[in-house]
N, CA, C and O atoms as CSV, one atom per row, in Angstrom:
chain,resi,resn,atom,element,x,y,z
A,1,UNK,N,N,-35.442,-2.249,81.196
A,1,UNK,CA,C,-36.647,-1.500,80.683
A,1,UNK,C,C,-36.335,-0.978,79.320
A,1,UNK,O,O,-35.267,-0.405,79.102
A,2,UNK,N,N,-37.237,-1.162,78.402
A,2,UNK,CA,C,-36.911,-0.774,77.005
A,2,UNK,C,C,-37.122,0.763,76.838
A,2,UNK,O,O,-37.782,1.404,77.655
A,3,UNK,N,N,-36.582,1.278,75.836
A,3,UNK,CA,C,-36.658,2.708,75.578
A,3,UNK,C,C,-38.083,3.143,75.252
A,3,UNK,O,O,-38.493,4.252,75.597
A,4,UNK,N,N,-38.829,2.279,74.595
A,4,UNK,CA,C,-40.245,2.585,74.287
A,4,UNK,C,C,-41.017,2.730,75.559
A,4,UNK,O,O,-41.869,3.613,75.660
A,5,UNK,N,N,-40.750,1.877,76.559
A,5,UNK,CA,C,-41.461,1.991,77.845
A,5,UNK,C,C,-41.106,3.267,78.546
A,5,UNK,O,O,-41.980,3.903,79.135
A,6,UNK,N,N,-39.863,3.666,78.506
A,6,UNK,CA,C,-39.476,4.981,79.155
A,6,UNK,C,C,-40.197,6.127,78.540
A,6,UNK,O,O,-40.718,6.985,79.253
A,7,UNK,N,N,-40.247,6.171,77.244
A,7,UNK,CA,C,-40.925,7.265,76.533
A,7,UNK,C,C,-42.420,7.265,76.859
A,7,UNK,O,O,-43.013,8.323,77.073
A,8,UNK,N,N,-43.011,6.102,76.894
A,8,UNK,CA,C,-44.455,5.991,77.220
A,8,UNK,C,C,-44.713,6.460,78.635
A,8,UNK,O,O,-45.656,7.219,78.858
A,9,UNK,N,N,-43.922,6.044,79.589
A,9,UNK,CA,C,-44.081,6.485,80.971
A,9,UNK,C,C,-43.943,7.992,81.131
A,9,UNK,O,O,-44.689,8.624,81.878
A,10,UNK,N,N,-42.969,8.560,80.410
A,10,UNK,CA,C,-42.731,10.001,80.511
A,10,UNK,C,C,-43.936,10.763,79.943
A,10,UNK,O,O,-44.413,11.726,80.543
A,11,UNK,N,N,-44.411,10.321,78.795
A,11,UNK,CA,C,-45.573,10.967,78.174
A,11,UNK,C,C,-46.847,10.838,79.038
A,11,UNK,O,O,-47.605,11.797,79.186
A,12,UNK,N,N,-47.059,9.679,79.585
A,12,UNK,CA,C,-48.217,9.470,80.453
A,12,UNK,C,C,-48.142,10.324,81.721
A,12,UNK,O,O,-49.160,10.827,82.194
A,13,UNK,N,N,-46.941,10.484,82.266
A,13,UNK,CA,C,-46.769,11.349,83.433
A,13,UNK,C,C,-47.139,12.753,83.115
A,13,UNK,O,O,-47.833,13.401,83.897
A,14,UNK,N,N,-46.695,13.253,81.977
A,14,UNK,CA,C,-47.052,14.645,81.573
A,14,UNK,C,C,-48.551,14.757,81.367
A,14,UNK,O,O,-49.158,15.732,81.809
A,15,UNK,N,N,-49.149,13.806,80.724
A,15,UNK,CA,C,-50.617,13.867,80.472
A,15,UNK,C,C,-51.371,13.826,81.779
A,15,UNK,O,O,-52.345,14.561,81.946
A,16,UNK,N,N,-50.959,13.002,82.696
A,16,UNK,CA,C,-51.643,12.897,84.036
A,16,UNK,C,C,-51.617,14.188,84.776
A,16,UNK,O,O,-52.647,14.634,85.281
A,17,UNK,N,N,-50.452,14.815,84.859
A,17,UNK,CA,C,-50.318,16.054,85.577
A,17,UNK,C,C,-51.116,17.171,84.879
A,17,UNK,O,O,-51.748,17.993,85.541
A,18,UNK,N,N,-51.080,17.190,83.557
A,18,UNK,CA,C,-51.836,18.196,82.812
A,18,UNK,C,C,-53.334,18.040,83.107
A,18,UNK,O,O,-54.006,19.035,83.380
A,19,UNK,N,N,-53.859,16.838,83.059
A,19,UNK,CA,C,-55.228,16.598,83.340
A,19,UNK,C,C,-55.629,16.945,84.777
A,19,UNK,O,O,-56.711,17.482,85.015
A,20,UNK,N,N,-54.737,16.629,85.742
A,20,UNK,CA,C,-55.008,16.990,87.109
A,20,UNK,C,C,-55.064,18.508,87.289
A,20,UNK,O,O,-55.919,19.032,88.003
A,21,UNK,N,N,-54.118,19.213,86.613
A,21,UNK,CA,C,-54.135,20.687,86.698
A,21,UNK,C,C,-55.383,21.297,86.047
A,21,UNK,O,O,-55.992,22.218,86.590
A,22,UNK,N,N,-55.747,20.772,84.887
A,22,UNK,CA,C,-56.931,21.287,84.251
A,22,UNK,C,C,-58.186,21.017,85.038
A,22,UNK,O,O,-59.045,21.892,85.144
A,23,UNK,N,N,-58.322,19.786,85.614
A,23,UNK,CA,C,-59.476,19.473,86.423
A,23,UNK,C,C,-59.551,20.378,87.655
A,23,UNK,O,O,-60.647,20.809,88.013
A,24,UNK,N,N,-58.476,20.670,88.293
A,24,UNK,CA,C,-58.416,21.533,89.406
A,24,UNK,C,C,-58.865,22.965,89.001
A,24,UNK,O,O,-59.618,23.605,89.734
A,25,UNK,N,N,-58.412,23.445,87.867
A,25,UNK,CA,C,-58.818,24.812,87.447
A,25,UNK,C,C,-60.282,24.843,87.117
A,25,UNK,O,O,-60.969,25.803,87.469
A,26,UNK,N,N,-60.796,23.805,86.440
A,26,UNK,CA,C,-62.198,23.802,85.989
A,26,UNK,C,C,-63.185,23.715,87.145
A,26,UNK,O,O,-64.285,24.260,87.066
A,27,UNK,N,N,-62.799,23.039,88.206
A,27,UNK,CA,C,-63.719,22.947,89.350
A,27,UNK,C,C,-63.531,24.089,90.294
A,27,UNK,O,O,-64.206,24.130,91.322
A,28,UNK,N,N,-62.660,25.020,90.013
A,28,UNK,CA,C,-62.488,26.197,90.839
A,28,UNK,C,C,-61.630,25.909,92.083
A,28,UNK,O,O,-61.827,26.516,93.136
A,29,UNK,N,N,-60.721,25.020,91.953
A,29,UNK,CA,C,-59.820,24.595,93.072
A,29,UNK,C,C,-58.807,25.716,93.342
A,29,UNK,O,O,-58.858,26.807,92.775
A,30,UNK,N,N,-57.904,25.377,94.227
A,30,UNK,CA,C,-56.875,26.305,94.659
A,30,UNK,C,C,-55.962,26.719,93.476
A,30,UNK,O,O,-55.428,25.890,92.739
A,31,UNK,N,N,-55.825,28.014,93.353
A,31,UNK,CA,C,-54.952,28.572,92.317
A,31,UNK,C,C,-53.502,28.207,92.553
A,31,UNK,O,O,-52.722,28.024,91.619
A,32,UNK,N,N,-53.161,28.106,93.837
A,32,UNK,CA,C,-51.800,27.736,94.169
A,32,UNK,C,C,-51.475,26.278,93.781
A,32,UNK,O,O,-50.362,25.991,93.341
A,33,UNK,N,N,-52.425,25.380,93.942
A,33,UNK,CA,C,-52.262,23.991,93.492
A,33,UNK,C,C,-52.183,23.911,91.965
A,33,UNK,O,O,-51.359,23.166,91.434
A,34,UNK,N,N,-52.993,24.636,91.280
A,34,UNK,CA,C,-52.941,24.677,89.844
A,34,UNK,C,C,-51.570,25.184,89.362
A,34,UNK,O,O,-50.991,24.642,88.420
A,35,UNK,N,N,-51.083,26.196,90.005
A,35,UNK,CA,C,-49.754,26.730,89.622
A,35,UNK,C,C,-48.671,25.685,89.854
A,35,UNK,O,O,-47.777,25.517,89.023
A,36,UNK,N,N,-48.747,24.993,90.962
A,36,UNK,CA,C,-47.742,23.928,91.259
A,36,UNK,C,C,-47.824,22.780,90.267
A,36,UNK,O,O,-46.804,22.249,89.828
A,37,UNK,N,N,-49.031,22.409,89.926
A,37,UNK,CA,C,-49.200,21.300,88.923
A,37,UNK,C,C,-48.694,21.733,87.552
A,37,UNK,O,O,-48.084,20.923,86.853
A,38,UNK,N,N,-48.925,22.986,87.140
A,38,UNK,CA,C,-48.420,23.406,85.803
A,38,UNK,C,C,-46.935,23.479,85.826
A,38,UNK,O,O,-46.291,23.165,84.825
A,39,UNK,N,N,-46.360,23.880,86.926
A,39,UNK,CA,C,-44.887,23.913,87.026
A,39,UNK,C,C,-44.350,22.516,86.983
A,39,UNK,O,O,-43.342,22.263,86.323
A,40,UNK,N,N,-44.988,21.606,87.664
A,40,UNK,CA,C,-44.579,20.175,87.551
A,40,UNK,C,C,-44.691,19.616,86.147
A,40,UNK,O,O,-43.876,18.808,85.702
A,41,UNK,N,N,-45.723,20.070,85.471
A,41,UNK,CA,C,-45.966,19.617,84.080
A,41,UNK,C,C,-44.795,20.082,83.172
A,41,UNK,O,O,-44.296,19.329,82.336
A,42,UNK,N,N,-44.395,21.310,83.366
A,42,UNK,CA,C,-43.286,21.832,82.591
A,42,UNK,C,C,-41.987,21.056,82.858
A,42,UNK,O,O,-41.236,20.752,81.931
A,43,UNK,N,N,-41.736,20.742,84.134
A,43,UNK,CA,C,-40.586,19.976,84.484
A,43,UNK,C,C,-40.668,18.564,83.843
A,43,UNK,O,O,-39.682,18.094,83.276
A,44,UNK,N,N,-41.816,17.900,83.930
A,44,UNK,CA,C,-41.967,16.601,83.338
A,44,UNK,C,C,-41.848,16.651,81.836
A,44,UNK,O,O,-41.330,15.706,81.240
A,45,UNK,N,N,-42.309,17.719,81.190
A,45,UNK,CA,C,-42.132,17.842,79.720
A,45,UNK,C,C,-40.668,17.928,79.417
A,45,UNK,O,O,-40.210,17.314,78.454
A,46,UNK,N,N,-39.903,18.670,80.203
A,46,UNK,CA,C,-38.475,18.770,79.984
A,46,UNK,C,C,-37.815,17.371,80.068
A,46,UNK,O,O,-37.011,16.994,79.214
A,47,UNK,N,N,-38.177,16.629,81.109
A,47,UNK,CA,C,-37.650,15.250,81.333
A,47,UNK,C,C,-38.063,14.351,80.150
A,47,UNK,O,O,-37.243,13.583,79.646
A,48,UNK,N,N,-39.304,14.442,79.716
A,48,UNK,CA,C,-39.748,13.599,78.593
A,48,UNK,C,C,-38.977,13.960,77.307
A,48,UNK,O,O,-38.601,13.069,76.546
A,49,UNK,N,N,-38.748,15.226,77.068
A,49,UNK,CA,C,-37.999,15.630,75.915
A,49,UNK,C,C,-36.569,15.106,75.967
A,49,UNK,O,O,-36.053,14.626,74.958
A,50,UNK,N,N,-35.927,15.188,77.115
A,50,UNK,CA,C,-34.598,14.628,77.285
A,50,UNK,C,C,-34.559,13.150,77.036
A,50,UNK,O,O,-33.646,12.659,76.372
A,51,UNK,N,N,-35.560,12.402,77.569
A,51,UNK,CA,C,-35.677,11.030,77.339
A,51,UNK,C,C,-35.846,10.674,75.877
A,51,UNK,O,O,-35.169,9.793,75.346
A,52,UNK,N,N,-36.763,11.378,75.243
A,52,UNK,CA,C,-37.023,11.118,73.764
A,52,UNK,C,C,-35.789,11.451,72.945
A,52,UNK,O,O,-35.476,10.699,72.022
A,53,UNK,N,N,-35.067,12.531,73.225
A,53,UNK,CA,C,-33.860,12.834,72.493
A,53,UNK,C,C,-32.791,11.847,72.721
A,53,UNK,O,O,-32.038,11.523,71.803
A,54,UNK,N,N,-32.687,11.325,73.986
A,54,UNK,CA,C,-31.721,10.286,74.299
A,54,UNK,C,C,-32.029,9.016,73.551
A,54,UNK,O,O,-31.111,8.368,73.047
A,55,UNK,N,N,-33.249,8.645,73.463
A,55,UNK,CA,C,-33.656,7.436,72.707
A,55,UNK,C,C,-33.338,7.607,71.246
A,55,UNK,O,O,-32.827,6.683,70.613
A,56,UNK,N,N,-33.631,8.784,70.685
A,56,UNK,CA,C,-33.353,9.011,69.259
A,56,UNK,C,C,-31.810,8.919,69.029
A,56,UNK,O,O,-31.354,8.309,68.062
A,57,UNK,N,N,-31.057,9.519,69.910
A,57,UNK,CA,C,-29.575,9.508,69.765
A,57,UNK,C,C,-29.087,8.094,69.913
A,57,UNK,O,O,-28.239,7.660,69.133
A,58,UNK,N,N,-29.588,7.348,70.890
A,58,UNK,CA,C,-29.122,5.948,71.131
A,58,UNK,C,C,-29.441,5.038,69.938
A,58,UNK,O,O,-28.628,4.190,69.570
A,59,UNK,N,N,-30.623,5.215,69.336
A,59,UNK,CA,C,-30.992,4.369,68.196
A,59,UNK,C,C,-30.231,4.764,66.936
A,59,UNK,O,O,-30.039,3.931,66.051
A,60,UNK,N,N,-29.806,5.985,66.840
A,60,UNK,CA,C,-29.074,6.375,65.604
A,60,UNK,C,C,-27.591,6.028,65.661
A,60,UNK,O,O,-26.905,6.046,64.639
A,61,UNK,N,N,-27.100,5.712,66.854
A,61,UNK,CA,C,-25.682,5.397,67.032
A,61,UNK,C,C,-25.396,3.992,66.532
A,61,UNK,O,O,-24.254,3.535,66.594
């Protein structure tokens, strides 16, 4: 799997969870579910940043 694909998957995962969390909040869904989705989003953002920094480091080496 190429590094571009990994970065794309990580970014799409963050966007998907963000949109799910926002949709849940806008329709007045469970606050607990919104909180869990936003925590998952933060975790996925961390993973995405680690992947992006790893790709940058790998390409500069």
